[in-house]
N, C-alpha and C positions, 0 to 999 in steps of 0.2 A: 557517473564521479559525482562525489562530494566537492563542495566547495574548497574543503580543507586539503583534499587529493588533488584539486586541481590547482593549487596553489602549492604545494609541493612539486607537482610533475612539472609546471612552469621552472618554479625556480631548480630544478635538477635539468629540465631541458637548456636554459638559459646558461648554467655553469658547463654544460657538456659542449655548447657551441661555443663558449668562449676558451675553451679547456681550462679552464679552472675547478672541474669536478671532480673531488677528492674520494679517495677511499673509504676514508671517514665520514666525509658528507654524504655517500649513497648508503653506506650503511647507516647512519642516522635517520635517513629521510625511509629508508626500507621499515627501521622500527617503529616509527611515526607511523606509517601505511599500514604495519600490523599490528598495531598498539588494542589487545582484547581486554585492558585491565578493564573498563569502562561496561558497567551492565548494560545489555540491550532490552528494550521491553519489545513485546510485539502487543501492538494494537491489531483490532478486529472491527471490522467493519461489515454487520447486516443490511443486505439493500433489498428490500421484498418487491420486486419488478410486476408489471403485467404481463408479461410472459417470458419464454426463455433466452430473449434475444439481450445479450450486453446492449445493446441499442435501445431498449424497451424503457418505459419511463417509470421512474422508482416512485412507488406507493407508499413505501414505508424503509423507514432506517432505526438502527441503533449502533452506537458506536461505543467502543470500550477502548479509551486511550489514554496512558499513564494511568492505568489500574482503575480507572472509572469508567463509571458507567454513565452513558450520557444518550437523553431518547433523541435530541437533535431540535430544532427549532421547529414550534408547532406548524407554523406556517410553509407548506412543501415549497412555495417557489422559494424559503429561504434557505433551502437545505443545499449543503455543499455540493451535492450532486444531483444531477436529473437524471441520470442512466450509468449504468457500469463503466463504459467506456470514459464517461468525465473522470471516475473513480481512478482508473485503469492508467489515465492520462496524468494523475496526480501525484504516480507512484503506489497505488495499490495493487496487489497481487490478488487473482484469486484463487483459492484454497478449496471453494466447495462448490459447483454449478448445480442448479436445481433439479433434486432429487423427481424423478419424473415416476417412481413407483408410488410417489406421494400421492401424485394429481388426482388419484381414482374417483370417479363420480358415477353416483347413481342418481337414480331419480327423486330420491327423498335427503341425502346429504353429500356433503364435499368434506373429504378426508388430506389432512395433512395443512402443511403450512403454505402452499403454492408455490412461488416461484422465487426464492430465497438465494440470492448469490452472497458468499462469506469471502472477505475480502481479510488479508494481512498484509502491513506494513512495519515495519521494527525503525526504533528511534533509540 
């Protein structure tokens, strides 16, 4: 729940408990909660990890946020997430797991991108 939603819920709960909740107040609050007039943006996070586990160490990252591409800090210690679980705990949702079909290896070449997770978050 967002801070705005929590605030509206707290206000409604207080009015309900004190017996002052009116039909008009309830309708206005519902309208506020369902207001879809603001455009939402999809943010995408690409995390390349050392293995297929969401707990695996991040080896590379790319972020598309607010319509802009960002590689992230050059020092891996400064990256916002050290593994996929860190990103999930910050509100990111996995939309693509590593494609195991791309991991074919022969004696001469490695094919594919490796262990890439793609995550999204809406703002």
